[in-house]
N, C-alpha and C positions, 0 to 999 in steps of 0.2 A: 661641787659639777669635778667631771674628769678632764684630762687633757686631751683637747683633741689629736685622732694620729695621724699622723702629716703623711702623705701619698708615698707610695713605691714610685721611681721610676716606674716597675711596669704596669701599675696602675696609671699611672699618667699615658704611658703608651698606650695603653686600651683606651682611655675614654680619647687620646687623637686619633684610633685607628677609626671610632663612630663616630668622633667629629668629620671625621672625609664622605661617610658615606650616609649623613643625612641631612635632611634642609636644613637654613638655617633657621627657618620657623617652627620647624620639630625638635630642639633641642629643650623640651622641657619634661619636667619630670615623669608626666601620666603618657610619656613616648613609651611603649613595649620594648623597645631595641634600649631605651635609657633604664630600664627597670629592668630588664635584663642582664643588664653588663651589671645595674649597680647589686642584684643577687648574685652574682660573678665574685664579686671581691669584697662584700660584708660592706659597704656604703647604701646609705640613702639614694634613690632617687632623686631628690634636691641637690647634696651636694655631686654627682655625678651632669646631673646639668648644670651647672655650674660651672665646673669644670671645662665644659664643650664652649660658653660661650668665653671663658676663660681664653678659651682657642682662638675664639674670632674676634678678640679684641688684639689678638697678635699678627693675625692674615693679612699679609699684607694689599692683599687683592683686594680684603672688602674693606680697608681702611681707606685705600684709594675712590672706593666705590660710596665713601663716605657711610659703612655699615658699621657701628659700635658695637662690643661687646661689653662687657665688664669685666674692666682693667682691673680688680681689685690683687685676682690672682696670678695677675702678665708674668712675672720673674721665676717663680712656679711651672710654668707652662712654658717659657720661651724656650728655654735649650733644648726642647724637645722638637720646636717647630724648627730650629737650628739641625738638629741633627737630620731633620725630612727635610729640610731644605737642599742640604748637602749632598746626601746620598739614600734618596725615595726607595731605591728598590728594595734597599735595605732593611729602611727603617717599615717598611711598609709589611714586606715580611716575615720578619722579626712579629710584628703584633700580632700575626696572621699565626704564628710558631705559639705565643703564650696564649692569645686567646681559647684555639683549640685546649691548649692543656688545660684552663681552668673549666672546658667544656667538657676536661677527661676525656677527650679522645685526642689521635694525630691529624697531623694536617691532612696524610695519606686517607685518612678515612674521611675526614669533612671532608674531602677535598674530590672522594674516587670518581663522581662521576665525568669532573675534567680530565683523570689519571688513569683514564679505562685498559690504555694501550702501553701502560707500563710495562710491562710484561715483558715487553720485544728490547728496555733499556737496560742499561748497565752502569753501577759507579757514578762516577759523577755525570755525567749524562742526564740519569735520573734526578739528580738532586741540582741540576741545572735546569730541567725541564719542570720539576715541580716548581722552584720558584717561579720560573720563567709565566706557569699560569694562570698559577694563585693571584699573584702581581698581578695578572690580565683579568682575573675576576674581580679584584676589588678597582681596581681600573673602571670595569663596567660600573659596578655598582657607585664609586662615586663620579660616574658623567649621565649616570640615570637620575640620580637625585639631585642632580645637578639643575636637572629638565624633568623635573617632577613628573618623569617617567610615561612621558611623550617625544616622537620623534618631531624634532625640531621644524620638519618642513610641513609631512601632511599631518601633527598630532592623534596619530596613531597613537594608546597610551595599553597596548597588551604587551608587555613586560618580553613575553617567548618571541613579539614581534621586533623586538631593538636591538641594536645595537651599536657599542662605544665603536665611534669611530673614532680615529685614530688623525691629524691633521699635517703631521710631518708623524712619517714612517714609523711604527714602532721598532722597524731594523735599521732604521737610517738618524737616530735621535735615541744612544742611551738612557742622556741626563734630564731627556723630558718624556720619558716615555708613560710616568705616572703623573704629569703634572696635569690634574684638572683643565686647566686652559686649553691643552694640544688635544680636547676631547670635544664631541659636538655629537649626540644622540639621533638616530638616523633609524629609518628601517630599511631593513636590508636594502631595497631597492637601492633606494637614494645611496648607504650607504655604500654599495658598491660602485655606483654611479661616482660618488666624491674618490672613492681609492683608485678609482680606472681615470679621472680626471675628464671625467664627462660632466660633470658640472664642478663647478666651484663655489667659493661666496667670499665674497670681496669683502675692499675692508669695513665695509658701511653696513654688514652682515647679512648682501642681499644677491640673492642666489643667482646664479649666470649658468647659461649654457654652451654648450663646447658648439663649436664651427659643424663640426661632423654630427654632434646629436643635430641641430638645426635643416643639416638634410633632408630630415628624415619629417620630416614637419607634417607631410601628407598622410602620416600612418597614423591607422588607429590608437595604436599607443603610444605617441608620441604626444596627440590630440589629449587621453584619455590622461597621463602621468607626468607632464612636461610643459606641455604649452602655458598653462594657468600658475606652473610657479616660478616661471622667470620675471626677476626683478621683485622675487616675494621678501620681504626679513623675516629669517628664521627667528623662531621663536626666544625671549628672553631668557638665558637660563636663572637660576637664585642666584648661583652664589662667584660662579664664576663666568665670565664673556671669553670667547675663543681671542686670544693673543692676537693681536693683527700682524705680529711679524711673524707667528704661523702659516696665518692663511695668505700673505702674500710669500713665503717660501713656497707651497700650495698650489698657489695660482703660475709662479714659476717655475718648479719641477716638474706637475705632476697634471696640470689644467688643461684640456686643447689640444693635448700630442692624438698621434693618429692611431683610432680602436679598429 
């Protein structure tokens, strides 16, 4: 028997990248994304799937919810989790750079649809913007996977009509920008309403309507789009519930302001 090939740090970072993007229930060897990564790094789909559930075993959010992965490889994956926890933006971007390289492309080519206006930018501005947009794209993948690609209010399940809404806005808290607990999947209408404080989500995960919105209660759009959602509970995410202190921040600083 030959000796087992140890996982490199790059391979572990790629496995972690995939862990963030797919639901817990799909971390198995027949998942096409698991097979794709296995092919890229020359490992079996089973070994990649095993690493994914190792990451689940060190994920504190899953542990708190009583969801257990497989603890056998925790010592191998724990350093990567620690790196992510302390600097999400750097590790997520690094993981995308490594992934693009393994796919024989560049990050700029892979994300060219997001970077269409970059010919007007120069130097450090380009570097910063590439990183921001790539990280926002990964955040979107994380949040949509967490909500099974469905709006948490309406249930719309067309990816092109879904947005990964930040609870604490991107510009206001750098350390939590890529925290999946800081995201909720909404359709554009509810995303914009949440972003502008026209609706809120309380700590019981129920929808609140602002007093200004309620002034429109006699309009047909209110009856059609808002009346029925007051006080309903948003759908349960698979892995990461919205953090209650983030929801509190949104209620205190953004919700029900004049619009």
